[in-house]
DRENBATOR-81250 format. One record per residue (C-alpha): residue number from 1; residue in three letters; x, y, z. Coordinates in Angstrom, 3 decimals. Layout:
% residues N
+-----+------+----------+----------+----------+
| seq | type |     east |    north |       up |
+-----+------+----------+----------+----------+
| NUM |  ALA |        X |        Y |        Z |
...
+-----+------+----------+----------+----------+
***
This chain:
% residues 97
+-----+------+----------+----------+----------+
| seq | type |     east |    north |       up |
+-----+------+----------+----------+----------+
|   1 |  UNK |    3.890 |   29.437 |  -18.594 |
|   2 |  UNK |    0.904 |   28.803 |  -16.352 |
|   3 |  UNK |   -1.286 |   27.751 |  -19.294 |
|   4 |  UNK |    1.309 |   25.183 |  -20.435 |
|   5 |  UNK |    1.355 |   23.748 |  -16.929 |
|   6 |  UNK |   -2.452 |   23.558 |  -16.784 |
|   7 |  UNK |   -2.579 |   21.913 |  -20.224 |
|   8 |  UNK |    0.003 |   19.352 |  -19.158 |
|   9 |  UNK |   -2.011 |   18.572 |  -16.018 |
|  10 |  UNK |   -5.183 |   18.213 |  -18.090 |
|  11 |  UNK |   -3.347 |   15.845 |  -20.436 |
|  12 |  UNK |   -2.041 |   13.872 |  -17.476 |
|  13 |  UNK |   -5.550 |   13.607 |  -16.004 |
|  14 |  UNK |   -6.869 |   12.331 |  -19.333 |
|  15 |  UNK |   -4.055 |    9.790 |  -19.507 |
|  16 |  UNK |   -4.805 |    8.629 |  -15.965 |
|  17 |  UNK |   -8.526 |    8.288 |  -16.722 |
|  18 |  UNK |   -7.717 |    6.260 |  -19.853 |
|  19 |  UNK |   -5.412 |    4.021 |  -17.820 |
|  20 |  UNK |   -8.143 |    3.407 |  -15.222 |
|  21 |  UNK |  -10.696 |    2.571 |  -17.934 |
|  22 |  UNK |   -8.215 |    0.200 |  -19.593 |
|  23 |  UNK |   -7.353 |   -1.509 |  -16.305 |
|  24 |  UNK |  -11.055 |   -1.952 |  -15.495 |
|  25 |  UNK |  -11.619 |   -3.464 |  -18.943 |
|  26 |  UNK |   -8.661 |   -5.834 |  -18.625 |
|  27 |  UNK |   -9.600 |   -6.800 |  -15.071 |
|  28 |  UNK |  -13.124 |   -7.579 |  -16.249 |
|  29 |  UNK |  -11.779 |   -9.755 |  -19.067 |
|  30 |  UNK |   -8.941 |  -11.515 |  -17.274 |
|  31 |  UNK |  -10.551 |  -12.212 |  -13.910 |
|  32 |  UNK |  -13.979 |  -12.844 |  -15.339 |
|  33 |  UNK |  -16.189 |  -10.219 |  -13.753 |
|  34 |  UNK |  -19.635 |  -10.010 |  -15.262 |
|  35 |  UNK |  -19.841 |   -6.223 |  -15.049 |
|  36 |  UNK |  -17.765 |   -3.071 |  -14.857 |
|  37 |  UNK |  -18.895 |   -2.580 |  -11.263 |
|  38 |  UNK |  -17.191 |   -5.794 |  -10.145 |
|  39 |  UNK |  -13.959 |   -4.860 |  -11.874 |
|  40 |  UNK |  -14.039 |   -1.339 |  -10.413 |
|  41 |  UNK |  -14.695 |   -2.691 |   -6.931 |
|  42 |  UNK |  -11.760 |   -5.080 |   -7.213 |
|  43 |  UNK |   -9.489 |   -2.261 |   -8.356 |
|  44 |  UNK |  -10.600 |    0.059 |   -5.525 |
|  45 |  UNK |  -10.045 |   -2.642 |   -2.910 |
|  46 |  UNK |   -6.569 |   -3.368 |   -4.264 |
|  47 |  UNK |   -5.647 |    0.322 |   -4.150 |
|  48 |  UNK |   -6.896 |    0.549 |   -0.553 |
|  49 |  UNK |   -4.855 |   -2.519 |    0.394 |
|  50 |  UNK |   -1.727 |   -1.256 |   -1.377 |
|  51 |  UNK |   -1.872 |    2.244 |    0.116 |
|  52 |  UNK |   -3.143 |    1.634 |    3.656 |
|  53 |  UNK |   -2.528 |   -1.996 |    4.668 |
|  54 |  UNK |    0.392 |   -3.528 |    2.740 |
|  55 |  UNK |    3.844 |   -3.134 |    4.298 |
|  56 |  UNK |    6.490 |   -1.814 |    1.916 |
|  57 |  UNK |   10.225 |   -2.491 |    2.214 |
|  58 |  UNK |   11.234 |    1.081 |    1.372 |
|  59 |  UNK |    9.132 |    2.475 |    4.234 |
|  60 |  UNK |   10.753 |    0.048 |    6.707 |
|  61 |  UNK |    7.872 |   -2.442 |    6.435 |
|  62 |  UNK |    5.127 |    0.045 |    7.180 |
|  63 |  UNK |    2.210 |    1.004 |    4.924 |
|  64 |  UNK |    2.624 |    3.963 |    2.578 |
|  65 |  UNK |   -0.107 |    5.944 |    4.349 |
|  66 |  UNK |   -0.307 |    5.288 |    8.045 |
|  67 |  UNK |   -3.679 |    5.582 |    9.746 |
|  68 |  UNK |   -3.436 |    5.976 |   13.539 |
|  69 |  UNK |   -6.571 |    3.886 |   14.116 |
|  70 |  UNK |   -4.999 |    0.912 |   12.294 |
|  71 |  UNK |   -1.739 |    0.899 |   14.253 |
|  72 |  UNK |   -3.355 |   -0.620 |   17.355 |
|  73 |  UNK |   -4.906 |   -3.563 |   15.489 |
|  74 |  UNK |   -2.929 |   -6.676 |   14.548 |
|  75 |  UNK |   -5.356 |   -8.822 |   12.539 |
|  76 |  UNK |   -6.032 |   -7.981 |    8.891 |
|  77 |  UNK |   -9.841 |   -8.547 |    8.969 |
|  78 |  UNK |  -10.123 |   -6.058 |   11.831 |
|  79 |  UNK |   -7.989 |   -3.559 |    9.879 |
|  80 |  UNK |  -10.310 |   -3.874 |    6.889 |
|  81 |  UNK |  -13.312 |   -3.358 |    9.136 |
|  82 |  UNK |  -11.841 |   -0.185 |   10.644 |
|  83 |  UNK |  -10.804 |    1.125 |    7.223 |
|  84 |  UNK |  -14.340 |    0.621 |    5.879 |
|  85 |  UNK |  -15.822 |    2.273 |    8.958 |
|  86 |  UNK |  -13.523 |    5.292 |    8.589 |
|  87 |  UNK |  -14.378 |    5.635 |    4.904 |
|  88 |  UNK |  -18.109 |    5.497 |    5.685 |
|  89 |  UNK |  -17.686 |    8.233 |    8.296 |
|  90 |  UNK |  -15.802 |   10.369 |    5.772 |
|  91 |  UNK |  -18.519 |    9.901 |    3.142 |
|  92 |  UNK |  -21.267 |   10.800 |    5.626 |
|  93 |  UNK |  -19.411 |   13.898 |    6.802 |
|  94 |  UNK |  -18.967 |   15.071 |    3.193 |
|  95 |  UNK |  -22.656 |   14.493 |    2.456 |
|  96 |  UNK |  -23.774 |   16.686 |    5.360 |
|  97 |  UNK |  -21.571 |   19.631 |    4.312 |
+-----+------+----------+----------+----------+
***
């Protein structure tokens, strides 16, 4: 039973990776990025916006993942700045450990 579950997860991971590669390819073609890096960056920024900044109607017009540091700030550019700063701190803390 456990092996079937692990195989299904592995298949799901492969499917997700294929979907990400396809979306990067289509983003590169449709939006006109000159490289895969530009398309990947656009996709990552959209995911960050969708998960941490965009209000959703089914969460009573709050973001899906609330970050306490972002609740005090009203302007979107300041929210982006704080989100980038928090991600940099997380990356640095993971590099030191």
